[in-house]
Backbone as CSV, one residue per row, in Angstrom:
resi,resn,N_x,N_y,N_z,CA_x,CA_y,CA_z,C_x,C_y,C_z
1,MET,90.495,25.909,1.478,89.383,24.545,1.421,88.431,25.052,0.796
2,VAL,87.493,25.943,1.110,87.016,26.692,1.009,86.502,26.786,-0.343
3,TRP,87.487,27.108,-0.993,87.154,27.619,-2.629,87.215,26.009,-3.242
4,ARG,88.293,25.311,-2.655,88.340,24.031,-3.306,86.849,22.811,-3.215
5,LYS,86.136,23.101,-1.905,84.832,22.400,-2.072,84.121,23.487,-3.323
6,ARG,84.106,24.658,-3.473,83.387,25.295,-4.436,83.005,25.120,-5.877
7,LEU,85.085,24.630,-6.399,84.728,24.282,-7.958,84.598,22.609,-7.774
8,TRP,84.567,21.997,-6.490,84.172,20.713,-6.873,82.629,20.679,-7.452
9,ILE,81.933,21.153,-6.456,80.385,21.377,-6.581,80.224,21.046,-7.938
10,PRO,80.304,22.242,-8.182,80.457,22.730,-9.626,80.438,21.390,-10.658
11,GLY,81.961,21.431,-10.896,82.456,20.375,-11.274,81.915,18.861,-11.852
12,VAL,81.385,18.513,-10.367,80.300,17.274,-9.915,79.589,17.179,-10.753
13,PHE,78.902,18.452,-10.758,77.071,18.397,-11.354,77.719,18.309,-12.551
14,LEU,78.477,19.581,-13.224,78.828,19.014,-14.947,79.032,18.096,-15.078
15,LEU,79.297,16.853,-14.331,79.442,15.155,-14.997,78.410,14.568,-15.088
16,LEU,77.446,15.600,-14.217,76.200,14.412,-14.297,75.572,14.220,-14.915
17,VAL,74.862,16.137,-15.314,74.706,16.681,-16.359,74.792,15.929,-17.109
18,ALA,76.687,16.291,-17.946,77.072,14.866,-18.817,76.211,13.278,-18.994
19,ALA,77.418,13.088,-18.116,76.531,11.467,-18.226,75.277,11.044,-18.691
20,LEU,73.821,11.393,-17.666,72.733,11.945,-18.470,72.318,12.359,-20.224
21,GLY,73.724,13.333,-20.108,73.161,13.358,-21.810,72.992,12.405,-22.288
22,THR,74.340,11.969,-23.083,74.785,11.028,-22.857,74.108,9.227,-23.123
23,ALA,73.605,9.343,-21.614,72.365,8.396,-21.701,70.853,8.848,-22.363
24,PHE,70.923,10.169,-22.677,69.686,10.265,-23.181,70.207,9.781,-24.367
25,TYR,71.263,10.559,-25.204,71.990,10.099,-26.515,71.872,8.843,-26.890
26,LEU,71.902,8.143,-26.908,72.136,6.228,-26.288,70.792,5.396,-26.252
27,ARG,69.873,6.020,-25.259,68.745,5.217,-25.491,67.883,6.244,-25.051
28,PRO,67.526,7.070,-26.609,66.427,8.120,-25.861,64.754,7.894,-25.073
29,VAL,64.603,6.415,-26.464,63.129,6.253,-25.870,63.182,5.610,-23.964
30,GLY,63.789,5.458,-24.072,63.780,4.492,-21.791,63.250,5.953,-21.437
31,PHE,64.188,7.702,-21.997,63.713,8.849,-21.491,62.580,8.983,-21.309
32,PHE,61.791,9.067,-22.851,60.861,9.341,-23.426,59.454,8.159,-22.730
33,ASN,59.971,7.284,-22.135,59.018,6.203,-21.836,58.690,6.574,-21.050
34,ALA,59.865,6.675,-19.427,60.099,7.574,-18.575,58.963,8.623,-18.619
35,GLN,58.741,9.469,-19.008,57.585,10.548,-18.828,56.459,9.315,-18.867
36,VAL,56.129,9.355,-19.432,54.737,9.404,-20.320,54.470,8.361,-19.131
37,ASP,55.699,7.675,-18.350,54.851,6.507,-16.542,54.340,7.979,-16.322
38,PHE,55.366,8.655,-16.041,55.181,9.964,-14.506,54.477,10.539,-14.924
39,GLN,53.878,11.226,-16.052,52.121,11.449,-16.647,51.404,10.740,-16.118
40,MET,51.397,9.387,-16.154,50.163,8.807,-16.068,49.854,8.594,-14.948
41,ARG,51.137,8.486,-13.819,51.124,8.229,-12.236,50.259,9.607,-12.304
42,ALA,50.598,11.014,-12.261,50.148,11.899,-11.386,48.704,11.968,-12.242
43,GLN,48.267,11.281,-13.228,47.004,10.996,-13.599,46.551,10.749,-12.713
44,GLY,46.444,9.478,-11.270,45.423,9.073,-10.849,46.395,7.064,-11.195
45,ILE,46.807,6.768,-12.838,46.377,5.387,-13.521,47.687,4.719,-12.607
46,GLU,46.471,3.927,-12.156,47.459,2.718,-11.569,47.876,1.668,-12.429
47,SER,49.226,1.173,-12.094,49.835,-0.100,-13.012,50.432,-1.001,-11.971
48,ARG,49.571,-2.952,-12.859,49.432,-3.376,-12.496,49.903,-5.155,-12.726
49,TRP,50.071,-6.154,-11.961,50.360,-7.407,-12.809,49.470,-8.529,-12.283
50,VAL,48.731,-9.137,-13.686,47.932,-10.922,-12.830,48.229,-11.620,-13.912
51,LYS,48.559,-13.601,-13.295,48.758,-14.097,-14.144,47.504,-14.300,-14.838
52,VAL,48.006,-15.171,-16.637,46.233,-14.962,-16.942,47.642,-16.430,-17.919
53,ALA,46.055,-17.372,-18.090,47.239,-18.871,-17.995,48.391,-19.114,-18.485
54,GLY,49.061,-18.628,-16.805,50.770,-18.697,-16.423,51.185,-17.527,-16.254
55,TYR,50.853,-16.681,-17.886,51.574,-16.282,-17.876,51.617,-13.962,-17.187
56,LYS,52.880,-13.474,-17.384,52.679,-11.929,-16.070,52.411,-11.952,-17.444
57,VAL,50.889,-10.831,-16.967,50.368,-9.384,-18.263,49.676,-8.387,-17.140
58,HIS,50.764,-7.650,-17.026,50.696,-6.260,-17.156,49.335,-5.408,-17.624
59,TYR,48.457,-4.833,-16.710,47.498,-3.647,-16.713,47.859,-2.469,-16.492
60,ILE,46.823,-1.500,-16.707,46.601,-0.312,-16.070,45.205,-0.147,-15.737
61,ALA,45.016,0.956,-14.824,43.797,1.088,-14.097,43.469,2.708,-13.644
62,LEU,42.354,3.338,-14.343,41.507,4.009,-13.477,40.347,4.285,-13.713
63,GLY,39.751,4.724,-13.007,38.549,5.805,-12.078,37.945,5.110,-10.919
64,PRO,36.607,4.929,-10.706,36.571,4.530,-9.123,35.982,2.789,-8.918
65,GLU,36.763,2.398,-7.879,37.006,1.040,-7.753,35.414,0.407,-8.344
66,ASN,34.571,1.101,-8.002,33.166,0.325,-7.775,32.086,0.896,-9.142
67,GLY,33.358,1.001,-10.336,32.768,2.192,-11.766,32.448,1.238,-12.680
68,SER,31.845,0.856,-13.213,31.044,-0.366,-14.107,32.683,0.116,-15.025
69,PRO,32.602,-1.138,-15.295,34.067,-1.776,-15.676,34.221,-1.694,-17.394
70,VAL,35.325,-0.914,-17.439,35.654,-1.325,-19.321,36.935,-1.359,-19.430
71,VAL,37.101,-2.583,-20.355,38.076,-3.250,-21.066,38.532,-2.707,-22.119
72,LEU,40.566,-1.984,-22.729,40.859,-1.534,-23.402,41.689,-2.880,-24.502
73,VAL,42.163,-3.412,-25.585,42.999,-4.300,-26.181,43.995,-3.506,-27.375
74,HIS,44.808,-3.346,-26.796,46.015,-2.576,-27.795,46.217,-3.515,-29.010
75,GLY,46.358,-2.581,-30.983,47.036,-3.476,-31.023,48.157,-3.910,-31.977
76,LEU,48.232,-4.389,-33.001,49.936,-4.592,-33.057,50.485,-3.799,-32.469
77,GLY,51.914,-4.498,-31.583,52.906,-4.007,-31.475,52.520,-2.430,-30.820
78,GLY,51.570,-2.309,-30.360,51.108,-1.269,-29.031,51.326,-2.052,-27.590
79,HIS,51.049,-0.571,-26.987,50.804,-0.405,-25.679,49.838,-0.317,-25.219
80,VAL,49.875,-0.524,-23.734,48.631,0.124,-22.907,48.765,1.375,-22.398
81,GLU,50.090,2.160,-22.940,49.703,3.543,-23.478,48.997,4.013,-24.124
82,ASP,49.215,3.269,-25.170,48.203,4.228,-26.423,46.850,4.287,-25.597
83,TRP,46.297,4.095,-25.256,44.996,4.029,-24.432,45.035,5.687,-23.503
84,ARG,46.356,6.039,-23.486,46.577,6.697,-21.624,46.087,8.467,-22.055
85,ASN,45.456,8.804,-23.200,45.446,9.878,-23.464,43.184,9.593,-23.564
86,LEU,42.853,8.244,-23.813,41.162,7.858,-24.075,39.976,7.499,-22.708
87,MET,41.495,7.812,-21.745,41.056,7.028,-20.114,40.609,7.940,-19.473
88,PRO,40.990,9.058,-19.291,40.480,10.099,-18.302,38.529,10.520,-18.974
89,TYR,38.310,9.915,-20.170,36.814,10.473,-19.838,35.883,9.150,-19.748
90,PHE,36.885,8.057,-20.087,36.188,6.587,-18.971,35.747,7.194,-17.959
91,ALA,37.355,7.478,-17.307,37.033,7.592,-16.043,36.145,8.948,-15.143
92,GLY,36.495,9.858,-15.965,35.514,10.567,-15.913,33.884,10.886,-15.812
93,ALA,33.903,9.754,-16.752,31.910,9.022,-17.199,31.729,8.326,-15.667
94,GLY,32.888,8.279,-15.108,32.738,7.530,-13.599,32.644,5.816,-13.816
95,PHE,33.869,4.671,-14.975,33.851,3.990,-15.070,35.206,3.357,-14.983
96,ARG,35.229,2.657,-14.502,36.381,2.097,-13.711,37.438,0.776,-15.045
97,VAL,37.772,2.032,-15.776,38.055,1.774,-16.885,40.045,0.855,-16.400
98,TYR,39.991,-0.528,-17.637,42.081,-1.038,-17.720,42.211,-1.688,-18.433
99,ALA,43.290,-1.492,-19.303,43.966,-1.382,-20.430,45.430,-2.608,-20.307
100,LEU,45.484,-3.539,-20.874,46.290,-4.809,-20.866,47.500,-4.742,-21.803
101,ASP,48.799,-5.157,-21.783,49.223,-5.079,-22.592,49.247,-7.495,-22.689
102,LEU,49.115,-7.377,-24.140,48.364,-8.523,-24.422,49.926,-9.324,-24.210
103,PRO,49.866,-10.272,-24.165,51.438,-11.361,-23.783,52.266,-11.303,-24.761
104,GLY,53.620,-10.466,-24.456,54.520,-9.597,-26.528,54.716,-8.681,-26.547
105,TYR,53.642,-7.258,-25.632,53.873,-6.398,-25.688,54.082,-5.751,-24.456
106,GLY,54.316,-4.446,-24.630,54.142,-3.692,-23.577,55.617,-4.720,-22.000
107,LYS,55.315,-3.849,-20.772,55.374,-4.920,-20.487,55.255,-6.348,-20.056
108,SER,54.197,-6.764,-21.065,54.234,-7.874,-20.129,54.536,-9.533,-20.556
109,GLU,55.076,-10.245,-20.399,55.884,-11.694,-20.340,55.937,-11.247,-22.158
110,GLN,56.353,-12.446,-23.219,56.922,-12.637,-24.279,57.255,-13.519,-24.354
111,PRO,56.162,-14.972,-24.388,56.386,-16.621,-23.779,56.902,-16.439,-25.535
112,LYS,58.171,-17.560,-25.713,58.342,-18.396,-27.038,57.623,-19.066,-27.175
113,ASP,56.891,-20.242,-26.649,55.445,-20.938,-26.198,54.039,-20.281,-27.292
114,PHE,53.786,-19.388,-27.263,52.690,-18.569,-27.532,51.988,-18.667,-29.105
115,SER,51.441,-18.332,-29.363,50.981,-17.698,-30.985,51.280,-16.941,-31.405
116,TYR,50.815,-15.963,-30.209,50.421,-15.211,-31.481,49.429,-14.341,-31.907
117,SER,48.449,-15.155,-31.806,47.004,-15.033,-33.301,46.429,-14.540,-33.293
118,VAL,45.027,-13.975,-33.375,44.524,-13.701,-32.654,43.764,-14.468,-31.648
119,ALA,43.646,-15.477,-32.043,42.520,-16.227,-31.603,42.963,-16.830,-29.997
120,ASP,43.982,-16.740,-30.128,44.694,-16.904,-28.977,45.058,-15.819,-27.342
121,GLU,44.900,-14.193,-28.771,45.393,-13.704,-27.820,43.459,-13.257,-27.240
122,ALA,42.694,-13.445,-27.916,40.970,-13.257,-27.996,41.246,-14.380,-26.405
123,ASN,41.533,-15.450,-25.998,41.279,-16.136,-25.387,41.496,-15.530,-23.707
124,VAL,43.250,-14.923,-24.076,43.519,-13.852,-23.404,43.279,-12.742,-22.188
125,VAL,42.067,-12.260,-23.286,41.668,-11.350,-22.518,40.785,-11.998,-21.860
126,VAL,39.496,-12.893,-22.171,38.709,-13.292,-21.501,39.485,-13.478,-20.522
127,GLY,40.176,-14.614,-20.363,40.862,-14.480,-18.940,41.408,-13.514,-18.143
128,PHE,41.672,-12.361,-18.539,42.242,-10.897,-18.027,40.595,-10.879,-17.268
129,LEU,39.381,-10.686,-17.641,38.404,-10.757,-17.158,38.300,-11.401,-16.123
130,ASP,38.686,-12.996,-16.170,37.993,-13.988,-15.106,39.190,-13.367,-13.684
131,ALA,40.181,-13.663,-14.945,41.452,-12.706,-13.035,40.621,-11.889,-12.233
132,LEU,40.458,-11.112,-13.114,40.065,-9.298,-11.873,38.512,-9.725,-11.612
133,GLY,37.911,-11.361,-12.130,36.547,-11.413,-11.803,35.354,-10.319,-12.342
134,LEU,35.580,-9.677,-13.679,34.509,-8.396,-14.483,34.120,-9.514,-14.386
135,ARG,32.270,-10.709,-14.653,31.214,-10.426,-15.107,31.376,-10.317,-16.564
136,GLN,31.271,-8.995,-17.134,30.293,-8.560,-18.060,31.258,-7.123,-18.410
137,VAL,31.060,-6.506,-19.394,32.458,-4.986,-19.480,31.849,-4.627,-20.247
138,ASP,31.936,-3.233,-20.806,32.488,-2.205,-22.011,33.701,-2.610,-22.590
139,LEU,33.613,-2.779,-23.716,34.719,-3.565,-24.592,35.332,-2.574,-25.245
140,GLY,36.387,-2.531,-25.935,36.768,-1.652,-27.044,38.384,-2.559,-27.117
141,GLY,39.099,-2.302,-28.726,40.162,-2.705,-29.517,40.404,-1.766,-29.972
142,HIS,41.963,-1.733,-30.404,42.645,-1.017,-31.765,43.124,-1.984,-32.466
143,SER,42.562,-1.014,-33.741,43.118,-2.599,-35.007,43.840,-3.619,-34.838
144,MET,44.398,-4.476,-34.603,44.347,-5.875,-34.012,44.396,-6.196,-33.147
145,GLY,43.901,-4.618,-32.026,43.079,-5.430,-30.540,41.393,-5.147,-31.029
146,GLY,41.459,-4.656,-32.262,39.783,-4.685,-32.237,39.518,-6.648,-33.584
147,TRP,40.084,-6.807,-33.715,39.595,-8.391,-34.233,39.656,-8.823,-32.802
148,ILE,40.993,-8.949,-32.286,40.559,-9.780,-30.871,38.864,-9.650,-30.085
149,VAL,38.528,-8.370,-30.200,37.544,-8.136,-28.950,36.600,-8.693,-29.910
150,GLN,36.765,-8.252,-31.068,35.092,-8.915,-32.419,35.339,-10.506,-32.014
151,LEU,36.873,-11.093,-31.810,35.956,-12.712,-31.667,35.743,-13.493,-29.683
152,VAL,36.388,-12.379,-29.444,35.687,-12.199,-27.772,34.196,-11.431,-28.283
153,ALA,33.522,-10.692,-28.065,32.536,-10.727,-28.067,31.866,-11.938,-28.821
154,TYR,32.197,-12.262,-29.655,31.151,-12.940,-31.071,31.378,-14.593,-29.961
155,HIS,32.296,-15.737,-29.154,31.817,-15.904,-28.676,31.465,-16.357,-27.266
156,HIS,31.895,-15.391,-26.981,30.994,-14.969,-25.341,30.482,-13.730,-25.491
157,PRO,29.255,-13.972,-25.558,28.174,-12.007,-25.808,27.766,-11.760,-24.360
158,GLU,27.600,-12.597,-23.566,27.104,-12.929,-22.298,27.906,-11.911,-21.580
159,ARG,29.826,-12.019,-23.021,30.286,-11.584,-21.122,30.417,-9.526,-21.846
160,VAL,30.263,-9.705,-22.670,30.436,-7.769,-23.799,28.553,-7.491,-23.762
161,ARG,28.783,-6.143,-22.814,27.862,-5.678,-22.306,27.416,-4.270,-23.778
162,ARG,28.909,-3.350,-24.632,28.654,-2.758,-25.465,30.187,-3.246,-26.659
163,LEU,30.120,-2.840,-27.571,31.573,-3.285,-28.472,31.536,-2.348,-29.019
164,MET,32.866,-1.357,-28.380,34.151,-0.722,-29.313,34.821,-1.170,-30.344
165,ILE,34.609,-0.087,-31.469,36.626,-0.505,-32.292,37.135,0.138,-33.507
166,PHE,37.876,0.892,-33.185,38.672,1.467,-34.032,39.921,0.559,-34.270
167,ASP,39.402,1.749,-35.822,40.775,1.167,-36.572,40.676,-0.229,-37.192
168,SER,39.661,-1.501,-37.247,40.628,-2.479,-36.586,40.377,-2.768,-38.231
169,VAL,41.155,-4.255,-38.332,40.960,-5.138,-38.874,40.016,-6.469,-38.629
170,GLY,40.389,-7.340,-39.489,39.322,-8.397,-39.298,38.848,-8.914,-40.445
171,LEU,38.289,-8.658,-41.663,37.459,-8.701,-41.980,38.086,-9.802,-43.731
172,ASP,37.743,-10.329,-44.093,38.437,-10.754,-44.777,39.053,-10.074,-46.250
173,GLU,40.615,-8.771,-45.556,40.884,-8.472,-46.633,42.047,-8.528,-46.472
174,LYS,42.883,-8.364,-47.247,45.069,-8.125,-46.912,45.568,-6.915,-46.839
175,PRO,45.704,-6.823,-46.190,46.579,-5.341,-46.107,47.326,-4.984,-48.293
176,THR,47.107,-4.050,-48.520,47.798,-3.203,-49.324,49.290,-2.598,-49.355
177,TRP,49.086,-2.768,-47.726,51.153,-2.073,-47.741,51.742,-3.294,-48.274
178,ASP,53.256,-2.827,-47.874,53.654,-4.123,-47.729,53.785,-4.257,-45.579
179,THR,53.614,-5.616,-45.381,53.567,-5.615,-43.958,54.783,-5.959,-43.239
180,LYS,56.456,-5.656,-43.604,57.505,-6.051,-43.295,57.691,-5.076,-43.046
181,LEU,57.209,-3.632,-42.868,57.155,-2.290,-42.847,56.616,-2.478,-40.725
182,PHE,56.230,-3.325,-40.752,56.112,-3.964,-39.229,57.354,-3.477,-38.137
183,THR,58.369,-4.307,-38.764,59.439,-4.616,-38.244,60.653,-3.431,-38.891
184,PRO,60.636,-2.468,-38.819,61.779,-1.496,-39.910,63.306,-2.317,-39.264
185,VAL,63.693,-2.093,-40.307,65.551,-2.546,-40.054,66.662,-1.120,-40.348
186,ASN,65.445,-0.344,-41.148,66.692,0.531,-41.079,65.826,1.779,-42.106
187,ALA,66.175,3.524,-41.602,65.267,4.950,-41.459,64.794,4.491,-42.075
188,ASP,64.926,4.313,-43.445,63.881,4.582,-44.542,61.933,3.665,-44.547
189,GLU,62.647,2.448,-44.039,61.482,2.091,-43.641,60.341,2.372,-42.521
190,LEU,60.882,2.099,-42.202,60.222,2.786,-40.526,59.887,4.524,-41.352
191,TRP,60.927,5.683,-41.608,59.723,6.616,-42.055,59.005,6.478,-42.835
192,GLN,58.239,4.867,-43.485,57.365,4.581,-44.165,56.557,3.934,-43.378
193,LEU,56.508,3.740,-42.509,55.410,2.918,-41.492,54.769,4.315,-40.244
194,GLU,55.515,5.280,-40.894,55.124,6.218,-39.729,54.173,7.588,-40.718
195,LEU,54.892,7.242,-41.293,53.375,7.668,-42.560,52.777,6.724,-42.625
196,LEU,52.562,5.441,-42.402,51.849,4.830,-42.247,50.247,4.889,-42.012
197,LEU,50.898,5.277,-40.169,50.330,5.266,-39.072,49.979,6.490,-38.855
198,TYR,50.525,7.656,-39.602,50.694,8.921,-38.950,49.774,10.282,-40.309
199,PRO,49.716,11.125,-40.293,49.446,12.210,-41.237,50.240,12.619,-41.539
200,ASN,50.697,13.277,-41.319,51.764,14.376,-41.323,52.775,14.263,-39.954
201,PRO,53.499,12.993,-39.802,54.355,12.531,-39.182,55.945,13.543,-38.956
202,PRO,57.263,13.915,-37.820,57.629,15.084,-37.780,58.577,13.816,-38.584
203,ARG,59.854,13.828,-38.640,61.311,13.517,-38.629,61.962,13.473,-37.601
204,SER,62.094,12.341,-37.597,62.997,11.824,-36.269,64.817,12.308,-35.882
205,PRO,64.874,12.461,-35.963,66.634,13.097,-34.649,67.477,11.658,-35.265
206,GLU,68.638,11.383,-36.166,69.036,10.517,-36.383,68.572,9.228,-34.835
207,PHE,69.478,9.919,-33.787,69.889,9.486,-32.602,68.834,8.753,-31.693
208,ILE,67.364,9.481,-32.095,66.271,8.366,-31.698,65.671,7.619,-32.772
209,THR,66.217,7.974,-33.793,65.360,6.662,-34.855,66.577,5.771,-34.258
210,LYS,67.167,5.684,-34.050,68.021,4.360,-33.936,68.012,3.258,-32.525
211,ASP,67.588,4.437,-32.013,66.565,4.007,-30.975,65.519,3.360,-30.783
212,ILE,65.173,3.357,-32.015,63.529,3.140,-32.297,63.616,1.513,-32.834
213,LEU,64.648,1.503,-33.690,65.007,0.423,-34.785,65.780,-0.592,-33.994
214,ARG,67.249,-0.387,-32.822,67.096,-1.395,-32.248,66.120,-1.738,-31.188
215,ILE,65.305,-1.046,-30.486,63.760,-1.915,-30.389,63.008,-2.707,-31.463
216,SER,62.847,-2.377,-32.637,62.350,-2.768,-32.915,62.290,-4.481,-33.369
217,ALA,64.013,-4.121,-33.469,64.679,-5.614,-33.530,64.557,-6.443,-33.041
218,LYS,64.728,-6.141,-31.540,64.054,-6.970,-30.161,62.903,-7.433,-29.946
219,ASN,61.762,-6.873,-30.946,60.542,-7.372,-30.853,59.505,-7.862,-31.830
220,ALA,61.421,-7.931,-32.891,60.471,-8.565,-34.115,60.116,-9.802,-34.288
221,TRP,60.911,-10.772,-33.910,60.234,-11.688,-33.677,58.884,-12.153,-33.354
222,VAL,57.894,-11.202,-32.687,57.073,-11.192,-31.667,56.061,-11.102,-33.546
223,ILE,56.324,-9.723,-33.509,55.202,-8.775,-33.974,55.141,-9.963,-35.963
224,LYS,56.236,-10.585,-36.185,56.447,-10.943,-37.490,55.300,-13.086,-37.182
225,LYS,55.723,-13.597,-35.899,54.348,-14.847,-35.693,53.683,-13.822,-35.359
226,ALA,52.723,-12.941,-35.037,51.741,-12.411,-34.780,51.291,-11.988,-36.503
227,LEU,51.925,-11.056,-37.381,51.378,-11.154,-38.739,51.582,-12.677,-39.072
228,ALA,52.123,-13.667,-39.231,51.683,-14.384,-39.481,51.076,-15.453,-40.021
229,ALA,50.484,-15.108,-38.273,49.529,-15.806,-37.676,48.815,-15.333,-38.059
230,MET,47.919,-13.675,-38.121,46.885,-13.512,-39.094,46.524,-13.291,-40.103
231,LEU,47.180,-13.270,-40.874,47.648,-12.793,-42.498,47.010,-15.567,-42.876
232,SER,46.998,-16.065,-42.538,46.644,-17.110,-42.202,45.213,-17.599,-41.629
233,GLU,44.807,-16.791,-40.942,43.680,-16.888,-39.758,42.348,-17.329,-40.736
234,ALA,42.262,-17.523,-41.146,41.165,-17.532,-42.535,39.708,-18.238,-41.707
235,ASP,39.884,-18.635,-40.789,38.434,-19.451,-40.032,38.323,-17.749,-38.763
236,ASP,39.625,-17.745,-38.469,39.197,-17.011,-38.046,38.950,-14.719,-37.554
237,VAL,37.999,-15.237,-39.776,37.999,-13.322,-40.023,36.413,-13.425,-40.035
238,THR,35.921,-11.747,-40.112,34.371,-11.633,-38.822,34.169,-11.195,-40.219
239,ASP,34.214,-11.758,-41.201,32.774,-11.276,-41.884,31.068,-11.565,-42.018
240,GLU,31.557,-13.327,-41.930,30.104,-13.571,-41.408,29.598,-13.672,-40.042
241,LYS,30.438,-12.941,-38.766,30.403,-12.650,-37.371,30.088,-11.993,-37.391
242,LEU,30.303,-10.783,-37.144,29.647,-9.930,-37.337,28.810,-9.363,-37.584
243,PRO,27.872,-10.021,-38.400,26.195,-10.105,-38.286,25.163,-10.126,-36.682
244,GLN,25.950,-11.649,-36.470,25.273,-12.034,-35.596,25.331,-10.990,-33.836
245,LEU,26.496,-10.328,-33.957,26.525,-9.415,-32.826,24.909,-9.262,-32.901
246,LYS,25.028,-8.773,-31.679,23.443,-7.992,-31.148,23.600,-6.826,-30.059
247,MET,24.844,-7.581,-29.037,24.578,-6.247,-28.933,25.501,-4.413,-29.123
248,PRO,25.088,-3.896,-28.126,25.106,-2.194,-28.562,27.211,-2.465,-29.602
249,VAL,27.207,-2.168,-31.350,28.412,-1.299,-31.531,28.909,-0.337,-32.144
250,LEU,30.438,0.461,-31.375,30.454,1.630,-31.714,31.678,1.455,-32.558
251,PHE,31.093,2.416,-33.959,32.863,2.308,-34.836,33.358,2.958,-34.899
252,VAL,35.189,3.185,-34.438,35.902,5.005,-34.205,36.592,4.663,-36.084
253,TRP,36.471,5.161,-36.425,37.653,4.808,-37.669,38.208,6.893,-38.007
254,GLY,38.998,7.131,-37.350,40.652,8.468,-38.492,40.007,8.227,-40.003
255,ASP,39.665,9.513,-40.853,39.370,9.347,-42.375,40.138,9.385,-42.789
256,LEU,42.244,9.916,-42.168,42.570,9.485,-42.830,43.665,8.160,-42.337
257,ASP,42.970,7.839,-41.516,44.621,6.243,-42.110,44.367,4.835,-43.144
258,LYS,45.588,5.828,-43.353,46.490,4.326,-44.813,46.333,2.792,-43.794
259,THR,46.324,2.792,-42.695,46.738,1.084,-42.566,45.676,1.169,-42.598
260,THR,44.486,1.228,-41.640,42.932,0.949,-42.573,42.245,1.927,-43.028
261,PRO,42.552,0.997,-44.043,40.819,3.045,-44.345,39.398,2.528,-44.236
262,LEU,39.248,4.061,-44.335,37.832,4.618,-43.193,37.107,3.457,-44.642
263,SER,37.242,2.474,-45.718,35.777,2.006,-46.145,36.496,0.628,-45.264
264,LEU,36.857,0.048,-44.826,36.623,-1.242,-44.061,35.516,-0.544,-43.109
265,GLY,36.003,0.369,-42.179,35.065,0.896,-41.176,33.240,0.525,-41.345
266,GLU,33.751,1.048,-43.489,31.944,1.529,-43.409,31.887,-0.243,-44.071
267,LYS,32.806,-0.837,-43.935,31.689,-1.934,-44.435,31.657,-3.214,-43.427
268,MET,32.537,-2.566,-42.336,32.180,-3.550,-40.929,31.075,-3.040,-40.574
269,HIS,30.890,-1.725,-40.463,29.469,-0.928,-40.070,27.471,-1.655,-41.007
270,ALA,28.573,-1.146,-41.499,26.692,-1.885,-42.729,27.106,-2.887,-42.476
271,LEU,27.611,-4.590,-41.907,27.435,-5.886,-41.922,26.850,-5.640,-40.686
272,VAL,27.072,-4.622,-39.163,26.126,-4.869,-38.581,25.255,-3.502,-37.956
273,PRO,23.909,-4.594,-38.125,22.915,-3.487,-38.712,22.249,-2.438,-36.899
274,GLN,22.692,-2.940,-35.959,22.500,-1.692,-34.507,24.042,-1.499,-33.778
275,SER,25.278,-0.901,-34.993,26.180,-0.356,-35.118,25.590,1.075,-35.387
276,LYS,26.813,2.231,-34.710,27.268,3.972,-35.094,28.341,3.494,-35.673
277,LEU,28.282,4.338,-36.408,30.426,4.768,-37.038,30.719,6.769,-36.412
278,GLU,31.453,6.507,-35.891,31.270,7.591,-36.199,33.644,8.286,-36.884
279,ILE,33.948,9.003,-37.368,34.197,9.344,-38.180,35.213,10.979,-37.450
280,ALA,36.559,10.705,-37.000,37.536,11.128,-36.906,37.980,12.234,-38.314
281,LYS,37.769,13.472,-37.989,38.244,14.144,-38.828,39.929,14.437,-38.321
282,GLY,40.559,14.238,-39.866,41.640,14.723,-39.830,42.685,13.620,-38.436
283,CYS,42.859,12.586,-39.216,43.117,11.517,-38.377,43.673,9.848,-39.347
284,GLY,44.790,9.530,-37.838,45.010,8.888,-38.835,45.256,7.253,-38.150
285,HIS,45.536,5.699,-38.500,45.487,4.896,-38.159,45.424,5.635,-36.462
286,MET,45.995,5.565,-35.642,46.327,5.738,-34.123,45.383,7.166,-33.493
287,ALA,43.859,7.039,-34.030,42.866,7.760,-34.081,42.859,7.785,-32.080
288,PRO,43.276,6.815,-32.060,42.496,6.628,-29.998,43.961,7.824,-29.046
289,VAL,44.833,7.880,-30.027,46.250,7.979,-29.396,46.345,10.333,-29.353
290,MET,46.020,10.132,-30.586,46.100,11.495,-31.017,44.598,12.256,-31.290
291,CYS,43.745,11.447,-31.043,42.270,12.481,-31.326,41.641,12.143,-30.383
292,ALA,41.597,11.986,-29.025,41.434,11.926,-27.406,40.827,12.417,-28.040
293,ASP,41.060,14.390,-28.077,39.990,15.253,-27.311,38.265,15.650,-28.690
294,GLN,38.258,13.981,-30.011,37.609,14.491,-30.804,36.517,13.038,-30.374
295,ILE,37.314,12.265,-29.909,36.925,10.792,-29.207,36.287,10.308,-29.031
296,GLY,36.634,10.798,-26.928,36.069,11.028,-26.401,34.936,10.419,-25.810
297,PRO,34.858,12.203,-25.304,33.414,12.781,-26.094,31.849,11.798,-26.462
298,VAL,32.560,11.368,-27.684,31.508,10.611,-28.889,31.531,8.783,-27.156
299,LEU,32.524,8.384,-27.013,32.405,7.463,-26.770,31.375,7.343,-25.047
300,GLN,32.707,8.696,-24.252,30.954,8.570,-23.161,29.333,8.735,-23.493
301,GLY,29.489,9.245,-24.824,27.581,9.445,-25.368,27.529,7.847,-25.430
302,PHE,28.077,7.071,-25.848,28.031,5.800,-26.907,28.124,5.652,-24.927
303,LEU,28.361,5.061,-24.279,27.791,4.045,-23.129,27.559,4.841,-21.832
304,ARG,26.673,6.004,-22.015,25.518,6.087,-21.278,24.253,6.089,-21.369
């Protein structure tokens, strides 16, 4: 009987390993996301939800409860995890930093009746501030989120103490690349998108590519709706709004950005007399994720 039990235990263990291996092969992105969630919890990052305009909005927070608030807004197809590498720099400087998943993204609700325009997402950000009782904040946004926070600062200047804009859109300039790449349907389109976002991306194994494309297909309707709105929102471009901003503004740009080239950041910087432009060397469009070690100390200095 003892020998049978000894054989049974390793057999069950091998079955569990095989099951986990199969699950990882079929859904690798879920495993990677779980690892990131674990790492964020280990950092002390809190995950919470709040109702904004009737929608369930997910957000994360880090830093002392009584710290001066910083709010961060992700870009198209992004999520709160895009800020995980920068958040410790804010918290380390004594700030209470929040990052929200906009409606349609991350863990937030995906309402069918929402426009997903930058103007309506900006209203959600203001509603988020209201829901958390944040009267005035230091506000930052990346890419599409940069456009969103520009609108918040323009329409509600009393709510924004300082503004941080990372590799952003917002000016009346159409992208020079195919916007369909943001909803890739095959491995080649996904590779083209990665080349657009990162300077030297590694090639993903086929099974990971397949899972990424599966998730992309699931969320493509939100991305398409947001892109259509952005490409048609002539009234919300910020060419004439940026010069009217009075708060301190910091532009942060990757010098190798192919999605929103550095020339775009230089144009925005020129429109805001009191602004500063920080160029992240060797960084692409996803500078807040990939180049936090360069950007973090700069942000600490700007907020001080």
